N, C-alpha and C positions, 0 to 999 in steps of 0.2 A: 183609030185609037182602040187599044185593047181595054176591055172592062176588067177590073181587078176581081180576082176570086177571093172571097173572104171565108175564113174558117172560124167556127164558134162551137162552144160546148152547150150553148143555149138551145133548148129544144125548139123546133119550129112551132109556130102557132097553127099551122095547117098541115096535118099529117096526111092529107090527101095527096100532097106532092110526093111523099115517101112511097105511097101506094103506086103512084104513077112511075116513079123511079124503079121500083121493084118489077112492075109489069113490063117496063121497057127492056128489062134484062131477062125476062122470062123466069123471074125468081119467085113467082107467087103460085106455084103449083099446089100449095097447101090451101089456097084461097083465103089467106089471112085478111081480116077486115082492117079498116083504118084504126079502130080501137085496139085491136091486137098488136098492130105495128107500133102504135103509141106506147102500149104497155111494154113491148119488147125493148124499146129504146129507154124508157124511164126506169126499167128494172135492170138495165145493163150497168156494169160498174163504171164505164166511161163511154161517152159517145162524142164524136166530132162530126160536124156537118159542114159541107162546102156549099156556098151560095155564090151565084153570079147575079149581081143586083139583088133582087128579092126572090129569085128562083132557086130552089133546092136542086143542086146538080150532083151531089155526092154525099157519101157518109161512110163512117166506119165505126166499129164499136169494140169494146173489150168486155168479156165476161171473166169474172175472177172470183176466187175464194177470199180475196182481200188479204191474203197472207203470203203465199209463195207462188201461186200459179195464176197466170192470166193468159187468155187466148184472144188474139186479134181475130175478129170475124166480121162478116158482112160488109167488107170494104167494097163499095160500088160507086160507079160514076155513070151518068147518062152517056149513052153511046156517042152523042154529038161532041162530048167533051173528053172522051178517052184519048189516051196516048199523048197528053200534054203535061203530065206530071201531077195531076190532082190526086190520084190514088196514092202515089208515092208520098205526097205531102200529108195526106190524111194519116 
């Protein structure tokens, strides 16, 4: 039986999982800390997270001026869960 993927705008309680997600994709060349990743998310205009059970497996965010321009960025999914539509859903 497949486990449902859930999507939420609620920030995770553990941003260590976001660090692990970024590192699994080779996205942490800037050596961002957990606190910096948390700040990045909380200061974004909009963020959505994908979870399988309690595990963070993907996310995407929007940065915006709040008036006319918004940019979708940082859409990422753990390699194990790629190519099944999670990024598209985000």
